[in-house]
C-alpha positions as CSV (number, residue, x, y, z in Angstrom):
1,M,-50.9,0.9,3.4
2,T,-49.7,1.8,0.0
3,G,-49.3,5.0,-2.0
4,S,-51.7,6.4,-4.6
5,P,-52.1,9.7,-6.3
6,M,-53.7,12.5,-4.3
7,P,-57.1,13.5,-5.6
8,S,-56.5,17.0,-6.8
9,G,-54.2,20.0,-7.0
10,P,-50.8,19.0,-5.7
11,A,-51.0,15.5,-6.9
12,Q,-49.1,15.9,-10.1
13,S,-46.5,18.4,-8.8
14,G,-46.4,17.4,-5.1
15,Y,-43.4,16.1,-3.1
16,G,-42.8,14.4,0.2
17,V,-40.0,16.3,1.8
18,F,-37.6,14.5,4.1
19,R,-34.3,15.2,5.9
20,I,-31.5,12.8,5.3
21,G,-28.4,13.9,7.1
22,D,-27.9,17.7,6.5
23,R,-29.9,17.6,3.2
24,L,-33.6,17.9,2.3
25,V,-34.8,15.3,-0.3
26,G,-38.1,15.5,-2.2
27,V,-39.8,12.4,-3.4
28,P,-42.6,12.8,-6.0
29,F,-46.0,11.7,-4.8
30,G,-46.4,9.4,-7.7
31,H,-43.4,7.3,-6.5
32,L,-44.0,7.6,-2.8
33,A,-45.8,4.4,-1.6
34,E,-45.6,5.2,2.1
35,V,-43.4,6.3,5.0
36,C,-43.2,3.8,7.8
37,V,-41.4,3.0,11.1
38,V,-38.6,0.5,10.7
39,P,-38.7,-1.8,13.7
40,A,-35.4,-3.6,12.9
41,V,-33.0,-3.8,10.0
42,S,-31.7,-7.3,9.0
43,K,-28.2,-7.4,7.7
44,L,-27.7,-9.3,4.4
45,M,-24.8,-11.2,3.0
46,V,-23.7,-8.6,0.5
47,P,-20.6,-6.4,0.3
48,D,-20.6,-3.0,2.1
49,G,-22.2,-0.3,-0.1
50,P,-25.4,1.7,-0.1
51,L,-27.5,-1.3,1.1
52,L,-28.1,-1.1,4.8
53,G,-30.1,-4.3,4.9
54,A,-33.8,-5.2,4.7
55,F,-36.8,-4.8,6.9
56,D,-40.2,-6.5,7.2
57,L,-43.1,-4.6,5.6
58,R,-46.2,-6.7,6.3
59,G,-44.5,-9.9,5.4
60,T,-42.3,-8.6,2.6
61,L,-38.5,-8.0,3.0
62,V,-37.9,-4.6,1.5
63,P,-34.3,-3.5,0.8
64,L,-33.2,-0.4,2.7
65,L,-30.8,2.1,1.1
66,D,-28.5,4.8,2.4
67,L,-29.1,7.5,-0.1
68,E,-26.0,9.5,1.0
69,R,-23.7,6.5,0.3
70,L,-25.4,5.9,-3.0
71,C,-24.7,9.5,-4.0
72,G,-21.1,9.4,-2.9
73,V,-21.5,12.2,-0.2
74,P,-20.2,11.9,3.4
75,A,-22.6,9.5,5.1
76,T,-24.3,10.3,8.5
77,H,-24.0,7.7,11.2
78,R,-27.6,7.1,11.9
79,K,-29.9,4.8,13.8
80,V,-32.6,4.0,11.3
81,G,-36.0,4.8,12.6
82,K,-38.1,5.6,9.5
83,A,-38.0,4.8,5.8
84,A,-39.7,6.0,2.7
85,V,-40.9,3.1,0.5
86,L,-40.6,4.1,-3.2
87,Q,-42.3,2.4,-6.1
88,H,-41.6,2.5,-9.8
89,E,-43.8,0.4,-12.2
90,K,-44.1,-2.9,-10.3
91,R,-41.0,-2.7,-8.1
92,I,-40.3,-1.2,-4.7
93,T,-37.3,-0.2,-2.6
94,A,-36.8,2.0,0.4
95,I,-34.5,4.8,1.6
96,A,-33.6,5.5,5.3
97,L,-34.9,8.9,6.7
98,D,-33.9,11.0,9.6
99,E,-37.0,13.2,9.7
100,I,-40.4,13.8,7.9
101,I,-40.6,17.5,7.0
102,S,-43.8,17.9,5.0
103,L,-45.8,17.3,1.9
104,T,-45.9,20.2,-0.4
105,E,-46.8,21.4,-3.9
106,A,-43.7,22.4,-5.9
107,H,-42.6,23.2,-9.4
108,P,-38.9,22.3,-9.4
109,T,-36.2,24.0,-11.6
110,E,-33.0,22.6,-13.1
111,T,-30.2,22.3,-10.4
112,R,-27.5,20.3,-12.2
113,Y,-24.4,22.4,-12.2
114,G,-21.8,22.1,-15.0
115,L,-18.4,20.5,-14.2
116,A,-15.1,22.0,-15.3
117,P,-13.7,20.5,-18.5
118,G,-12.0,17.3,-17.8
119,A,-13.3,17.0,-14.3
120,A,-14.3,13.6,-13.1
121,E,-18.0,13.2,-12.5
122,A,-19.0,12.3,-9.0
123,P,-21.4,9.4,-8.4
124,G,-24.9,10.4,-9.5
125,Q,-23.9,13.5,-11.4
126,G,-23.6,12.0,-14.9
127,D,-26.4,10.8,-17.2
128,D,-27.7,8.7,-14.4
129,A,-28.0,11.7,-12.0
130,L,-30.5,11.1,-9.2
131,F,-31.0,14.8,-8.5
132,R,-31.5,17.0,-11.6
133,K,-34.0,19.4,-10.1
134,G,-34.9,21.2,-6.9
135,F,-37.0,23.9,-5.2
136,V,-36.9,26.1,-2.1
137,L,-38.9,25.3,1.0
138,N,-38.8,27.6,4.0
139,G,-35.5,29.0,2.8
140,G,-33.9,25.6,2.4
141,A,-33.0,23.8,-0.9
142,V,-34.9,20.6,-1.6
143,N,-33.2,18.1,-3.8
144,C,-35.8,16.3,-6.0
145,L,-35.2,12.6,-6.4
146,D,-35.5,11.1,-9.9
147,A,-37.1,7.8,-8.9
148,A,-36.9,6.3,-12.4
149,A,-33.1,7.0,-12.5
150,L,-32.8,5.5,-9.0
151,F,-34.5,2.2,-10.0
152,A,-32.4,2.1,-13.2
153,R,-29.2,2.0,-11.2
154,D,-27.4,-1.4,-11.2
155,D,-26.4,-0.9,-7.5
156,V,-30.0,-0.3,-6.3
157,P,-31.8,-3.5,-5.3
158,S,-35.5,-3.6,-5.5
159,I,-38.2,-6.3,-5.3
160,A,-41.3,-7.1,-7.4
161,H,-44.5,-6.1,-5.5
162,T,-47.5,-6.2,-7.8
163,R,-49.9,-5.7,-4.9
164,T,-48.4,-2.2,-4.3
165,A,-48.7,-1.3,-8.0
166,Q,-52.3,-2.6,-8.2
167,R,-53.3,-0.6,-5.2
168,S,-51.6,2.5,-6.3
169,S,-53.6,2.6,-9.5
170,G,-56.9,1.8,-7.7
171,S,-58.7,4.4,-5.6
172,I,-58.2,7.9,-6.8
173,S,-60.0,9.2,-3.7
174,S,-57.1,8.3,-1.4
175,R,-55.2,11.0,0.5
176,K,-51.8,11.0,2.1
177,A,-52.0,11.2,5.9
178,L,-49.5,11.3,8.7
179,I,-50.3,8.6,11.3
180,F,-49.2,9.2,14.9
181,T,-50.0,8.0,18.4
182,A,-50.8,10.0,21.5
183,G,-51.8,8.5,24.9
184,G,-52.3,5.1,23.3
185,A,-54.7,6.4,20.6
186,H,-54.0,6.5,16.9
187,F,-54.7,9.6,14.9
188,G,-54.2,10.7,11.2
189,V,-53.9,14.2,9.8
190,D,-53.8,15.2,6.2
191,A,-50.1,15.4,5.4
192,V,-50.4,18.6,3.4
193,H,-50.8,20.5,6.7
194,V,-47.7,19.0,8.3
195,G,-44.8,21.4,8.6
196,A,-42.4,19.0,10.2
197,T,-41.9,16.1,12.6
198,V,-39.5,16.8,15.5
199,P,-37.6,13.9,17.1
200,R,-38.1,13.4,20.8
201,K,-36.6,16.4,22.8
202,P,-37.3,18.3,26.0
203,L,-39.9,21.0,26.0
204,D,-39.1,24.5,27.3
205,T,-41.7,25.2,30.0
206,S,-40.0,28.3,31.4
207,E,-42.3,30.7,29.5
208,I,-45.8,29.2,29.1
209,G,-47.1,25.8,30.1
210,G,-46.9,23.3,32.9
211,D,-50.0,24.9,34.4
212,G,-52.5,22.1,33.6
213,G,-53.8,24.0,30.5
214,I,-53.5,23.0,26.9
215,C,-50.0,24.4,26.3
216,A,-47.1,22.1,27.2
217,G,-44.3,24.5,26.4
218,F,-42.2,25.6,23.5
219,V,-39.6,23.9,21.2
220,E,-37.1,25.4,18.8
221,H,-36.9,23.7,15.5
222,H,-35.0,24.8,12.4
223,G,-35.2,28.5,13.3
224,W,-38.8,28.4,14.6
225,K,-40.0,28.9,18.1
226,V,-43.0,26.6,18.2
227,P,-45.7,26.5,21.0
228,V,-46.6,22.8,21.7
229,V,-50.0,21.6,23.0
230,H,-51.2,18.5,24.8
231,T,-52.7,16.4,22.0
232,T,-54.9,14.2,24.2
233,R,-56.5,17.3,25.9
234,I,-57.2,18.8,22.5
235,L,-58.5,15.8,20.7
236,G,-60.3,14.2,23.7
237,L,-58.9,10.7,23.2
238,G,-56.0,8.8,24.8
239,R,-54.5,8.8,28.2
240,A,-53.5,12.3,29.4
241,A,-50.1,12.5,31.1
242,A,-47.6,15.1,32.2
243,V,-45.1,15.8,29.4
244,S,-41.5,17.0,29.8
245,E,-40.2,15.7,26.5
246,A,-42.0,14.3,23.4
247,E,-41.9,13.8,19.7
248,I,-43.7,16.6,18.1
249,V,-45.9,17.0,14.9
250,V,-45.7,20.6,13.8
251,L,-48.8,21.7,11.8
252,R,-49.0,24.8,9.6
253,F,-51.6,27.2,10.8
254,P,-53.1,30.1,8.9
255,G,-51.0,33.2,8.5
256,D,-47.7,31.3,8.2
257,R,-47.9,30.2,11.9
258,R,-46.9,26.9,13.5
259,L,-48.4,24.8,16.3
260,G,-46.8,21.6,17.7
261,F,-48.7,18.6,19.0
262,C,-47.1,16.2,21.6
263,V,-47.1,12.6,20.3
264,D,-45.9,9.3,21.5
265,A,-44.5,8.5,18.1
266,T,-45.0,9.4,14.4
267,E,-45.7,6.0,12.8
268,R,-46.0,6.4,9.1
269,L,-47.1,8.4,6.1
270,S,-49.8,6.4,4.2
271,S,-52.7,6.7,1.8
272,I,-56.1,6.6,3.4
273,P,-58.8,5.4,1.0
274,A,-61.8,7.8,1.5
275,E,-64.3,5.0,0.7
276,K,-62.9,3.0,3.7
277,T,-63.3,5.8,6.3
278,H,-66.5,5.8,8.3
279,D,-68.3,8.2,10.6
280,A,-66.8,8.2,14.1
281,S,-69.1,7.7,17.1
282,A,-71.4,10.6,17.8
283,L,-69.8,10.9,21.2
284,I,-66.5,11.8,19.5
285,A,-67.8,13.5,16.3
286,A,-69.8,16.0,18.3
287,E,-66.7,18.1,18.8
288,G,-66.1,18.2,15.1
289,L,-62.3,17.4,15.5
290,L,-62.5,13.7,14.8
291,P,-65.3,13.2,12.3
292,K,-64.0,10.0,10.6
293,V,-62.3,6.7,11.7
294,Y,-60.3,4.4,9.5
295,V,-59.7,0.8,10.4
296,P,-56.9,-1.0,8.3
297,S,-56.6,-4.7,8.1
298,D,-54.7,-5.0,11.4
299,G,-57.8,-3.7,13.3
300,T,-56.2,-0.4,14.5
301,Q,-58.6,2.4,15.0
302,I,-57.2,5.5,13.3
303,F,-59.2,8.7,14.1
304,M,-58.9,11.2,11.3
305,V,-58.4,14.8,12.4
306,S,-60.4,17.6,10.7
307,F,-57.7,20.3,10.2
308,E,-60.5,22.8,9.3
309,A,-62.2,22.3,12.7
310,L,-58.8,22.3,14.4
311,S,-57.6,25.5,12.9
312,A,-60.9,27.3,13.6
313,R,-60.4,26.9,17.4
314,E,-59.7,30.3,18.9
315,D,-57.5,29.0,21.7
316,L,-55.3,27.1,19.2
317,L,-55.1,30.1,16.9
318,T,-54.1,32.3,19.8
319,L,-51.2,29.9,20.7
320,A,-50.2,29.6,17.0
321,E,-49.8,33.4,17.0
322,L,-46.9,32.9,19.4
323,S,-44.9,31.0,16.9
324,A,-42.1,33.0,15.3
325,Q,-39.0,32.5,13.1
326,Q,-36.0,33.2,15.2
327,V,-33.5,35.5,13.5
328,K,-30.1,36.0,15.0
329,R,-29.3,39.6,15.4
330,E,-26.2,41.4,16.6
331,A,-26.9,43.3,19.8
332,P,-26.7,47.1,19.3
333,P,-23.4,48.7,20.5
334,P,-23.5,50.1,24.0
335,A,-22.9,53.7,22.7
336,E,-26.3,53.6,21.0
337,T,-28.3,53.3,24.2
338,G,-26.1,55.7,26.3
339,A,-24.7,54.7,29.6
340,E,-26.5,57.7,31.3
341,D,-29.8,56.1,30.3
342,G,-29.1,53.2,32.6
343,A,-29.9,50.6,30.0
344,R,-29.2,47.0,30.9
345,R,-28.4,44.3,28.4
346,E,-30.7,41.3,28.6
347,S,-32.0,38.5,26.5
348,A,-35.4,37.6,28.0
349,R,-38.6,36.5,26.3
350,Y,-41.5,38.9,26.2
351,L,-45.1,38.6,25.0
352,I,-46.0,41.6,22.8
353,F,-49.7,42.5,23.0
354,D,-52.1,45.4,22.2
355,A,-54.2,46.7,25.1
356,G,-55.1,50.1,23.7
357,G,-51.4,50.5,22.9
358,M,-48.5,48.1,22.3
359,M,-47.0,46.7,25.5
360,A,-44.6,43.9,26.6
361,V,-44.9,41.5,29.5
362,P,-42.3,39.0,30.6
363,A,-43.4,35.7,29.1
364,R,-42.6,33.8,32.3
365,Q,-45.5,35.7,34.0
366,I,-48.2,34.3,31.7
367,A,-49.9,31.2,33.0
368,R,-52.3,30.9,30.1
369,I,-53.8,32.8,27.2
370,L,-57.5,32.5,26.8
371,P,-60.1,33.8,24.4
372,M,-62.4,36.5,25.9
373,P,-65.0,34.7,27.9
374,S,-68.6,35.1,26.8
375,D,-70.1,34.7,30.4
376,I,-68.8,37.4,32.7
377,V,-70.6,38.1,36.1
378,P,-70.9,41.9,36.5
379,P,-68.6,43.4,39.2
380,G,-71.1,45.6,41.1
381,D,-69.5,48.7,42.6
382,M,-65.9,47.4,42.4
383,A,-63.1,49.5,41.0
384,G,-63.7,50.6,37.4
385,S,-60.8,48.4,36.1
386,V,-62.6,45.2,37.3
387,L,-64.9,44.1,34.5
388,G,-66.4,41.2,36.4
389,F,-65.7,37.5,37.0
390,F,-65.3,34.5,34.7
391,L,-64.7,30.8,35.1
392,T,-61.5,29.0,34.1
393,G,-61.7,25.4,35.1
394,D,-63.4,25.4,38.5
395,R,-61.9,28.8,39.5
396,S,-63.8,32.1,39.5
397,V,-61.3,34.7,38.3
398,P,-61.5,38.6,38.2
399,L,-61.2,40.1,34.8
400,V,-59.3,43.4,34.8
401,A,-58.8,46.0,32.0
402,L,-55.4,47.7,31.8
403,P,-55.5,51.5,31.7
404,G,-56.6,52.6,28.3
405,A,-57.6,49.1,27.3
406,P,-61.0,48.4,25.7
407,A,-63.5,46.7,28.0
408,G,-64.0,43.7,25.7
409,A,-67.8,43.9,26.0
410,D,-68.2,42.8,22.4
411,G,-66.6,39.5,23.3
412,T,-63.5,40.0,21.2
413,G,-59.9,39.9,22.4
414,F,-58.0,37.7,24.8
415,V,-57.3,37.2,28.5
416,L,-53.8,37.0,29.9
417,L,-54.1,34.8,32.9
418,I,-51.7,35.5,35.8
419,Q,-51.2,33.4,38.9
420,V,-49.2,34.6,41.9
421,E,-49.2,32.7,45.2
422,G,-52.5,31.0,44.5
423,F,-54.2,34.2,43.4
424,Q,-55.4,34.4,39.8
425,V,-56.2,37.5,37.7
426,G,-57.1,37.8,34.0
427,F,-56.0,41.0,32.2
428,T,-57.7,41.9,28.9
429,A,-55.7,42.3,25.6
430,R,-57.2,43.4,22.3
431,R,-54.6,41.5,20.3
432,I,-51.7,39.1,20.8
433,C,-48.9,40.1,18.5
434,S,-45.9,37.9,19.0
435,M,-43.2,36.5,21.3
436,Q,-39.8,38.2,21.1
437,T,-36.5,38.3,22.8
438,S,-35.4,41.7,24.2
439,E,-32.1,43.4,23.5
440,W,-32.0,45.8,26.5
441,R,-34.2,47.2,29.2
442,I,-34.2,50.6,31.0
443,P,-35.5,50.2,34.6
444,D,-37.9,53.0,35.5
445,G,-40.1,51.6,38.3
446,P,-39.3,51.2,42.0
447,P,-36.7,48.5,42.9
448,G,-38.2,45.0,42.6
449,E,-41.0,46.2,40.3
450,D,-40.9,46.2,36.6
451,D,-44.0,48.2,35.8
452,G,-42.9,51.3,33.9
453,D,-39.7,49.9,32.5
454,L,-38.9,50.2,28.8
455,V,-37.7,47.3,26.7
456,Q,-36.3,47.1,23.1
457,V,-37.5,44.2,21.0
458,S,-37.5,43.5,17.3
459,D,-40.7,42.1,15.7
460,R,-40.7,41.0,12.0
461,G,-37.7,43.2,11.3
462,E,-39.2,46.2,13.1
463,T,-37.3,47.5,16.2
464,M,-39.6,48.8,18.9
465,I,-39.2,50.3,22.4
466,L,-42.2,49.3,24.4
467,P,-43.5,50.0,27.9
468,L,-43.3,47.0,30.2
469,A,-46.4,45.8,31.9
470,D,-45.6,44.0,35.2
471,L,-48.9,42.0,35.3
472,A,-47.6,39.8,38.1
473,G,-46.8,42.9,40.2
474,R,-50.3,44.2,39.5
475,A,-51.8,40.9,40.5
476,R,-49.8,40.9,43.8
477,A,-51.0,44.4,44.6
478,M,-54.6,43.4,44.0
479,A,-54.1,40.4,46.3
480,R,-52.6,42.7,49.0
481,R,-55.5,45.1,48.8
482,A,-58.0,42.3,48.9
483,A,-56.3,40.8,52.0
484,A,-56.3,44.2,53.7
485,R,-60.1,44.6,53.2
486,A,-60.8,41.1,54.4
487,P,-62.5,40.9,57.8
488,A,-60.4,39.8,60.7
489,A,-60.7,36.1,61.6
């Protein structure tokens, strides 16, 4: 796979953004041939310096550089896992990466700062400066690499690679795609939708997930709390398996939201020629998520994900709504709440939702969040709060409206699925707002029951005091009433 210009829009002003140590580096699309996994680095008989060694790229030994050493900044001790292959005219070289962040359109501005008179210039800050411009991405500074200046340096090795140059000037219908594996299957997604790739780490399953549904848990990444889904269950290919830790591809969803996909490995960032992709089997394409398949020369089947179809799924949009940027806030001083109010300091996660009024529910109580079912069996002469019964998997579950909540007869809204001691209940919600950490709570209900408590949370800079809905307690009460009415054995 080699790089080529993207077909429109961001092609001329786009950058691949990568993390190298503690810094973000942007590489212009026009000089980014590909991003690949480095299976092994071979040491070369050269003095210590910016050259880490060389690696095999489909039969070609490509020199691998440590950009931090090259710029004279403190180098990070790293185990090389990925590399960005850069091209300029008919030569290529590569730089070691720690993490793929995204591909993005950008219009850099001048970032070279003047030196005090008589001060010695640091490496890379003179006329051969590698970083003259930059831009801001998600609040972080991206240093834009001047690829021509890099290749012009005497201490930067490169090799002739006419095949890369020829391909890069060929098909203008190529697009950059992130290739990853999940459950033994290979997938590609348009890289402009990638928010980040997260190295392998454990998932937080204490809030939502681990229930056999599509949500595997949550992960914190650079200030974001990101819900993570089981990729094989969503895309319908690959071996499904229980996940406790994984690499994660974070996609940008509409409304500045994030959603993570569990993957076995992020393999590379490559150009996919549109003319070499073909329609996938009708058995796969019927869902609309994997309409095309690309088969490179090594025979690998890479199924291309339709981000448009993916981001139109209601269940994924609902989960993406739970993503949030985490802002560290100082807890309010105790005097503000008043000791006589009985406020208790806490830092627990709550799901904020609208059910005819804003409410909070402990996130640990939620087994799953579902779109409002379209097929609901009427409840007969049951209590007015029971709207009927719907299917989730092979279980028939009662659908219950909270006091003051709309009935959801128009098919809009969501269902908060609660499971207690094998008993499942779905409670209606008009809207899912966010997931937030509380600052304090005032107990108001009977001991052991949370219903009626008040909690203080901050959502998008707005501090709110909300009533707490103990949905698990309500579900237990329903189970007790049902058991009392059951005929004796």
